[in-house]
Residue, then its C-alpha position, 0 to 999 in steps of 0.5 A: m504543501p498538502i493536497s486536497r482529495a480532489q487533487a489526489s483523485k485527479q492525480t490517480e486518474n492521470a497516473p502511468a500504468s505502472r503506478k496504477k499497478k502498484q496502487a492496486k497491489v497496495k490496495k489488495v494487501m491492505k484489504e487482506f489485512k482488514e479481512g484478517k487474511l494477511k500473513s507474514g512471509g517466513s513464519g506464516r503468522k497473521v499480521k496484526n499491526p497496521k504498520q507492518a501491513i503497510a510495510i508488507a504492502l509497499s514491499e510487495a508493490g516495489v515502492k520506495k519508502r518515503k523519507s521523513k523530515 
């Protein structure tokens, strides 16, 4: 069941500290991507694909990937 934006913001306010840290890390990495400053690990090339940026953000934050149906 999808949740509304109000419910989502309420959930983040009551989230444990570790979850807030992960959210902050994802937010930081996505901001770097939007500014064009996000680089991939080994090669050091700039990331151009938003899906790749999301994968990097989740990896750095230590979040497990969601299973799709």
